[in-house]
N, C-alpha and C positions, 0 to 999 in steps of 0.2 A: 437583337434573339435572347428569347427568357435564357434565363442561368440558372440553370442546376444546384443544390445544395446538397448531398447526400452526408448521410452515418457514415463522420469519419471514422478509421483505425485509429486510435491513439497508442496503443500498443502491439507488438508481432502478435502477441497471445490473444489478440482481442476478436470475436468474432460477434459479438452484440451487447449493446451500451444499452443505459434507460437514457431516455431525453427526460431529463430534472427540469429544465426550466427553460423556456424561450422569453432573451430579453427586448424581442422586437415585437412588433405586431403587424398586420396587414396595412399598407399602406406606409408604412415608415421607409426612412430612406436613411440607406448605411452605404458608406463607403469600404473599401479593402481594407481588411485590417479591426474593422468594427467588432467588437462582441455582438455575438447574436444568441448563443444559446451555451447552455451550461449539458454536459455531457456524464454521467457516472459510471466509470467503468471499474475492474476488479480491484483497483489501485486509490481512485482517487477522483474528487470532481474536475471535469477540465473544461476548461474555455474553449468556445469554438469560432473564431476568424473569418467573416467576410473575406473573399480573395479579390471580388470584383465589386463594383459601387454596383447600385439601381434601387429601384422602389420595391420593396417587401408584395409578390404578392398572393401566396398563396402557403399558408403554415397545415402542411399535410401530415406531421404526428403531432397531437397533444403531450401537451406538457404533463410529466410523470409518468409516460407509456415504459414500460418495460422490457426489455430482449428486443428490441430494433437491432435489425441484420446490419452488420457494416453493408455499407453504398446503398441500403434503402431510401432512396429518395424521399426527404422530407423537409422540403423548402424549395419554392421559386419566387426566384428575382426577377424581375423586369426591369430592361436599361430604362435610358433617359429619356427618348424617342419614340418607347413604347408606350400600348396602352394597356391597362391591367389585363385587359382580355385575352391579350398575347400567349398569359401564360394556362388559358385552358385549354385542356387533353395533354398537357406535358409529361411523361410517365418515362421512367427509367434512364440509366446512362448518365454520364457527365462526370465532372472532378469533386470530392468533399472537399471541405472544408478543412485545414492545416489547425491543429490544437496550437493552444498557447498556456499561458500561467495557468493553474487550476486557480478553484476559486470557492470559497464560503455555499453553501448548499441553504439558497434563499428559499421564498415562499413561490410555488412555479407560476407563471402568469398565464394567464385567459387568452387564447387568441382572439381576436377581432370576427366576428360572427359572417363575414366575408369570407373566412378561414374555408378551407373545404379536408377537416382533419380526419386522419383514418379512424376505420372503423373500431368502434369500441361500445358498450356496453351502456344504456342510455341511462340507467340509475349506478346508485353508491354501491349497493349489492346486485351479484348474478346468482339466484341458490348459497354455496356457501364463499363465493368470491366475495372480496370487501375490495373496492377500488376507492385507492387512495394514494397519493402520491409518495415516491420513498420516503422525503422529511418527515411527510405526515405520521407514515408508518414508524419511524425512530420514535417520534415523540411521544406517541400511543404508548408504543412499548415500554419505554423509560418509566414513562410518568404510572403504568398499569391502567389505562384507558381501553374500553371495549368500545371499538372503530365501526362494528353494527349499529351504535347505539348515535353514531353519531350523522345528522345531514351534512352532505357535501352542497358547497357553492361554486366548486369547480368545475368545466367543460362535464358535461353529461352529466351532474351530479359529484362527479370527482372528487373524494374529502382534501384539501390543503391543508396547509400549514395553519392558516386561520381560523379553520372549523376546529381543528385540535386545540387553538389556543386558547378556542372559544369557552368548548366544551369542560377544558383544563380547567375556568375560571370561575364557571357555575359547577361545576362538580357532579354534571348530571351522568355523566360517562366512565367513572370510575368501574374498572373490573368488578364485576361481581356485586354492583349495585342492582339496587329493586328498577325494571320500569315504571314509570308514575302508574300506572295498573296492575300493578303486582302485588300480590299480598305483602304484609309488613315481614311474615317473619320465612319466605322463601329462599332456601340457601342458595349459595353459588354454586353451579353445576361441578362435580368435580371433573381433572382432567381427564380423559379416554386414557381407558385401559390398552396395552398393546394386544393383540389378536396371538403375536406369535409367542406370547407368555401370559398365560391368564394369573401367574403369580407375581406379576412384575406391578411396584408399588407404584403411588398416583405420580405424575411426574408433569412440568411444564415441557411444553416441543419449541425450542428456539429453532426460526428461521434462519439458515445463513446465508449471510450477505455472499456478493459476487467475491470480494477477499478469502471470507475463507472457502468456500469453493475451490477458489483457484490455490491457495494453499497446501488445501487435500488433495490435491492432485496432481501437483508437481511433486507434493511431498513423496505419494504414492510411486508415482511416474520412478524416482530417484530412489529408492528402498527398493523397487521391482527390477530397471534395467541395469542400475549404477552397481556393478562390485566396489562393495565398499571396503576398505579394512582401514584399522586405527592404529593410530601411534601414540605414546602420553613420555611427558618429561615432566621431572620437577625443576622449576626454577626459584634458586634465591632472590626474593628481588630490595633487600635492605640497601644494597648501593641505589636501585630507579628509583627507590621513594626519597631519598636521600639526595637524590640530582632534580627531584621534582620539586620536592620543598625551596632548594635554594632558586632554583628560576623561578619559583612561585611569588619566593622572596624576593626578587630582584625585579620583577615585573611591576611591583607596587600598583599593584590591582587594574591594570592594563588586559592581562590575559593571566587561566588560572586554566592549569594545564591537570588532567586526570592521568589517568593510571592508564587508561585504556588508548588517550591520543599514545604514550609514548608504545604501548603496543600496537599499535595501527605503524608508528613510523618501523617498529622493529621488523612488523612482518615486511613490510614491504621492500626494507632494507635486504633482510634474509632471501627475499625472492631474486633481487639482483646478485644478490651473492651465489645463490643456486636458480637460475633461470631453469632449468627444467620443470621445477614444479613449479613455474608458473605457467602451466599446460591448460590445453582444454583435450578431449576425445571428438573425434567426431567420424563420420563414415569415409569423408574423403581424404582424411588424414589427421597425425597430430598438431593441435597449433600450441605456438610458443611463443608467448606475448612479448615483445620488445617493452612495458615499460608495469609497473605492480597499479592496477586499477582497486581496491579494495572497498568491498563492501562489504557494511558493518548495520547487522542486524537490531532493528531498536523498534523496542513492543508500542503498537498503538491500537488505540477502541476497535476490537475484532480481528484482530490478526496483528502482520509483523511485516517491515519491509526496509530495504536495507540499501538505503543511499549511499553513492559510491565518491571514497575520495581519491581522486584522481592523479596519476605518478605521485604518489602516495612517501615512496623512496627519495624521491629528487626535490623537498617540499619542507620547510622545516617544522617543526615541533606548534609555534605560534600559528602558523599557518593550517595546519593540520586541528589542532584545537578550536580556532574559528568557525574554518570550516563545518566539523563537526556536529558544531551548537548549534550553528545556520541549519543544514540538512537536518538533524534532528526534530528542531524545533520545527520545521516545514511538515515532515512526515509526520506530526501527528497531528497538524491543523488542516493532513491533505492535500497539500500545497505543491509538493512533489512534481516538477516538471521530470516526460520520462527518461531524458538524458542524465536526470540526474540519483535516478533508481535502476536503470541497465546497462547493460553492458562491462561490471568489472570483471577482473580476473580473478578475485580469490578471495574470500568469506572470511568474517573475523563474527563470532557471536560469543559476547562475553555475559555470563549470568552471576561472577562473584562478587555483584554491588548484592545479589540476592542471598547471599553465605553460600553458595552450591559451591563445594571443595572441586570436583570435576562430574564433565559428561560429554557425552558422544555427541556431537551434531551431525543435521542431515546434510546430504552435498546440497547445495545449489545449484542444477546442472545450468549451461555446459562447463560451467566453473569443476575443475578437478578435486579442488581442498578448499575446507571450511577448516579453521583453528579455534576450538573451544576452548576459552579461557574461565576459570574457577580463582574462587576467592582466594587473596594472600592472606598466608593463615601463621599463628608465631608455633612454633613445636622444636624440638630439641633434633641437632643434626651435628654430626661428625665432619669438626673443619681442623684440618693437619692434626688428625690425629685426637685431637680431644673434645668433647662434649658441651656444646653450646645451644642459645637459640637464635632461630635465623626465620626470618617470614619467609612463606614459599607460597606459592603459587604454581598448579597444574594446568598444565596447557596440554591440549589432546586436540592431534590432528586426524582428519579423518580425509581418506583419497581413494581415488575413482583409478582402482585396479589398471584399469585399461591405457591409462594416460600416464601415469607416476608411479613407479615400483617402490619396491618398500626399500630398497637401497639410495633411492633420492628420497623418499618420504623422512627417512630415518637424519643423512644429512642437513634438509632441509631444517629441521628439530633441534641438532645440532649447533646450529649456526645461530638461528633463532633463542636458544638460552644462553649463548654467550653474548648474544647482544642483550639480550634483557638483565645479565648478570654482570657484562661490566659496562651499563650504555652509553659512555661516553665515545665507545665504537663507533657508534651510529652516525659519529659527527666527523670522521673519518673518511 
């Protein structure tokens, strides 16, 4: 019986994706667990594994096709004792392949001639639309190439990575460059002006990737639907800095703690001491989480993502540091698994490394709280009635008032401040 491969849902919010690349062709034999395709989601490029063994009979969607709906039929396999013709007429239904580890975005593969791809334009462009793989578009944008001047060698004339690299090497497709028959003095056409504002200056319109669109949608929903309020506290961090230096010196190069590692630990321990702050709102009721899974904002190309340190209150600083370095590296390479960036209970956003004194972060639903961390700066402080110099860091808690009241938020920040200013208390 033919085996159907559907477009998988690789995250709870995914409704469509880009079939970035086929890693098999018609006639290839695959086993359960073999990676057969790469799918671009709003967060990363994910690998898709076969769930059964068989022979690839049809590839129904071209590599590089954008906007493929979840659960759409993308390929058909036949079993060992079946003829390839058994796949004829197979449509809809079935079980989609699960996601595995994300991977880099290589050159899209071309399906074998016997495949029956989904309908697509038969040339590189149609009117103003240019058909190119997502990777080809990215490289062209980064290098300033005009895709309309590149001839595609992919399926049905689609522009792929190799075409862009060839054009880049020859220099023939630079944006604003003259066509071979154009006059040498012909200037590049200016960017079109907005019809909404005739006095708007020239601009470059940068298209948004799936991640940027998702961030925009979720933050808009958060500010519109979540009743935010904000609480701030100043923390003296001289003892924290001294402890960090002592631990790093004792580590002898085996690890190197950052201030953010200690902040993560303090935030999680404070949630253990004030569990009412470790919550989220739902229509069914208030969710109170039994462990602190800390989402940490990491800036990446095109947006940001929040890898999660699981059960951070009950693991040591060395483990927090090593996990954070590993997750941040995978985030910047687009290799995070869904379970590594979904399901946190509380978020931290730290802009202190950019010299920002304080800021108010937007809540990351369905979580009820996000802690914004500013830079530690030396300033005059009064201690025991005397003026002295201390290093002060401002922490601002953004709170969903539906789930966490002001008194609970204030109690949480009081405990957090105590842990930051007396960091040995985290070890108890």
